[in-house]
PABA-94956 format. One record per residue: residue in three letters; x, y, z negated of N, C-alpha, C in turn. Coordinates in steps of 0.02 Angstrom, whole numbers, padded with zeros to 5 digits, always signed. Layout:
ALAXYZXYZXYZ;...
END
This chain:
UNK+07804-01515-00847+07822-01549-00786+07822-01624-00800;UNK+07791-01664-00757+07790-01737-00767+07860-01767-00763;UNK+07871-01816-00805+07936-01851-00806+07924-01925-00819;UNK+07968-01968-00795+07960-02040-00808+07965-02056-00883;UNK+07922-02102-00904+07923-02125-00974+07979-02175-00983;UNK+08015-02171-01039+08070-02217-01053+08043-02284-01078;UNK+08080-02337-01063+08064-02404-01087+08128-02438-01109;UNK+08123-02499-01135+08181-02534-01163+08237-02542-01112;UNK+08222-02552-01049+08273-02563-00998+08301-02500-00966;UNK+08278-02442-00988+08303-02379-00960+08377-02370-00979;UNK+08415-02340-00933+08485-02325-00947+08489-02256-00978;UNK+08508-02256-01042+08515-02193-01080+08585-02193-01109;UNK+08621-02137-01100+08690-02131-01124+08695-02074-01173;UNK+08744-02078-01218+08760-02020-01258+08802-01974-01213;UNK+08817-01914-01236+08854-01867-01194+08925-01889-01179;UNK+08948-01942-01214+09016-01967-01205+09016-02036-01172;UNK+08962-02052-01137+08954-02114-01098+08944-02177-01139;UNK+08923-02170-01202+08906-02229-01242+08835-02252-01225;UNK+08824-02317-01224+08759-02346-01206+08711-02340-01266;UNK+08653-02307-01254+08603-02299-01306+08545-02348-01294;UNK+08526-02383-01347+08472-02433-01342+08420-02419-01396;UNK+08356-02417-01378+08305-02405-01429+08301-02464-01477;UNK+08299-02449-01542+08299-02501-01593+08229-02531-01602;UNK+08177-02489-01596+08109-02513-01608+08061-02488-01554;UNK+08066-02515-01492+08017-02494-01441+07947-02519-01461;UNK+07896-02489-01431+07826-02506-01448+07804-02566-01405;UNK+07795-02625-01435+07784-02687-01397+07715-02693-01365;UNK+07667-02651-01383+07599-02659-01356+07589-02622-01291;UNK+07637-02579-01271+07633-02544-01208+07692-02565-01166;UNK+07678-02595-01108+07732-02621-01065+07739-02578-01002;UNK+07800-02562-00984+07817-02527-00923+07868-02568-00886;UNK+07853-02587-00825+07898-02631-00786+07915-02694-00824;UNK+07867-02719-00863+07877-02781-00900+07918-02774-00964;UNK+07931-02713-00985+07971-02701-01045+07935-02652-01091;UNK+07946-02657-01157+07911-02613-01204+07929-02539-01192;UNK+07878-02497-01200+07887-02424-01193+07918-02397-01257;UNK+07946-02336-01252+07979-02304-01309+07941-02240-01327;UNK+07929-02230-01391+07900-02167-01414+07950-02130-01459;UNK+07931-02072-01484+07979-02031-01522+07999-02061-01589;UNK+07962-02109-01615+07979-02137-01680+08036-02188-01677;UNK+08053-02211-01618+08105-02262-01612+08175-02230-01611;UNK+08217-02248-01660+08286-02224-01658+08326-02263-01605;UNK+08381-02235-01584+08425-02267-01536+08491-02285-01570;UNK+08518-02343-01553+08584-02363-01575+08632-02351-01517;UNK+08691-02324-01531+08738-02308-01478+08800-02351-01485;UNK+08818-02383-01430+08877-02427-01428+08928-02398-01380;UNK+08991-02404-01397+09047-02386-01354+09050-02312-01337;UNK+09037-02269-01385+09045-02197-01373+09119-02183-01362;UNK+09134-02145-01309+09203-02133-01290+09235-02073-01325;UNK+09202-02045-01375+09230-01988-01411+09285-02013-01458;UNK+09346-02010-01437+09402-02031-01479+09456-01978-01474;UNK+09503-01980-01521+09558-01933-01521+09539-01864-01547;UNK+09481-01858-01578+09460-01795-01608+09442-01807-01680;UNK+09439-01754-01720+09419-01765-01790+09345-01782-01798;UNK+09305-01769-01747+09234-01787-01749+09225-01861-01737;UNK+09188-01896-01780+09176-01968-01767+09131-01978-01706;UNK+09134-02036-01674+09093-02048-01614+09019-02055-01631;UNK+08978-02049-01580+08905-02055-01588+08888-02126-01611;UNK+08843-02132-01659+08822-02197-01686+08748-02208-01675;UNK+08708-02158-01690+08636-02163-01681+08611-02099-01647;UNK+08549-02102-01623+08518-02044-01592+08443-02048-01602;UNK+08410-01992-01592+08338-01988-01600+08310-01940-01547;UNK+08257-01961-01514+08221-01915-01470+08182-01868-01515;UNK+08185-01803-01502+08150-01755-01545+08093-01719-01508;UNK+08092-01724-01442+08039-01693-01404+08023-01737-01344;UNK+07959-01751-01334+07939-01795-01279+07876-01769-01246;UNK+07834-01814-01226+07771-01796-01192+07725-01760-01239;UNK+07684-01716-01212+07636-01679-01252+07567-01712-01247;UNK+07551-01738-01189+07484-01766-01177+07480-01841-01180;UNK+07535-01876-01178+07534-01949-01177+07562-01976-01242;UNK+07521-02016-01276+07541-02046-01340+07549-02121-01332;UNK+07598-02148-01367+07609-02220-01369+07609-02240-01442;UNK+07559-02276-01463+07553-02295-01533+07544-02235-01579;UNK+07513-02182-01556+07500-02123-01597+07557-02073-01599;UNK+07612-02087-01565+07669-02042-01563+07683-02022-01490;UNK+07710-01963-01478+07724-01943-01409+07771-01991-01374;UNK+07758-02002-01309+07800-02045-01269+07868-02012-01257;UNK+07921-02051-01258+07988-02026-01242+07994-02023-01166;UNK+08018-01966-01140+08024-01958-01068+08095-01939-01049;UNK+08109-01943-00984+08176-01925-00960+08191-01851-00969;UNK+08140-01810-00974+08149-01738-00984+08148-01718-01057;UNK+08138-01766-01102+08134-01751-01173+08202-01730-01201;UNK+08199-01702-01261+08260-01681-01295+08277-01731-01349;UNK+08343-01738-01362+08367-01786-01411+08429-01758-01445;UNK+08448-01792-01499+08508-01772-01534+08544-01835-01560;UNK+08610-01837-01549+08651-01893-01573+08680-01876-01641;UNK+08690-01927-01682+08719-01918-01748+08786-01954-01749;UNK+08839-01925-01773+08848-01861-01808+08869-01803-01763;UNK+08874-01812-01698+08901-01760-01656+08853-01703-01640;UNK+08788-01716-01640+08739-01665-01624+08730-01653-01550;UNK+08760-01694-01508+08754-01688-01436+08691-01724-01412;UNK+08665-01708-01352+08604-01741-01328+08620-01808-01294;UNK+08568-01850-01290+08572-01910-01249+08555-01891-01178;UNK+08578-01932-01130+08566-01919-01060+08530-01979-01028;UNK+08464-01975-01019+08429-02029-00983+08450-02027-00910;UNK+08474-02083-00884+08501-02086-00817+08453-02122-00770;UNK+08428-02180-00790+08384-02221-00748+08325-02245-00790;UNK+08265-02239-00762+08205-02265-00795+08156-02287-00741;UNK+08103-02320-00761+08052-02340-00713+08021-02276-00685;UNK+07993-02280-00625+07967-02219-00593+07891-02221-00580;UNK+07858-02274-00602+07787-02280-00587+07742-02242-00637;UNK+07766-02234-00699+07725-02200-00750+07758-02135-00769;UNK+07720-02080-00759+07745-02014-00775+07703-01986-00832;UNK+07732-01942-00873+07696-01910-00928+07714-01837-00932;UNK+07666-01798-00956+07679-01727-00966+07672-01710-01039;
END
């Protein structure tokens, strides 16, 4: 199913409402004037609200499944329907808002 491709300005949250930002977006492909993100780019998570439990809050995350047919710099494009995992909690990231003009399957 087609899904919007993620870019640097997309709003992506960890499962505990922490803001996730791609550390190394691909600068040669621009979407809405911002670099696109592929599966090789790790995410840094700020302000994870997981507190008061023995589990530490989310610090980093990685997209593990993205587009099958669309490549960015030789790696699959990260999409809003892709799967991800946060470290150390193991919970997924939640893409909330992204550009809507470019879709990938």
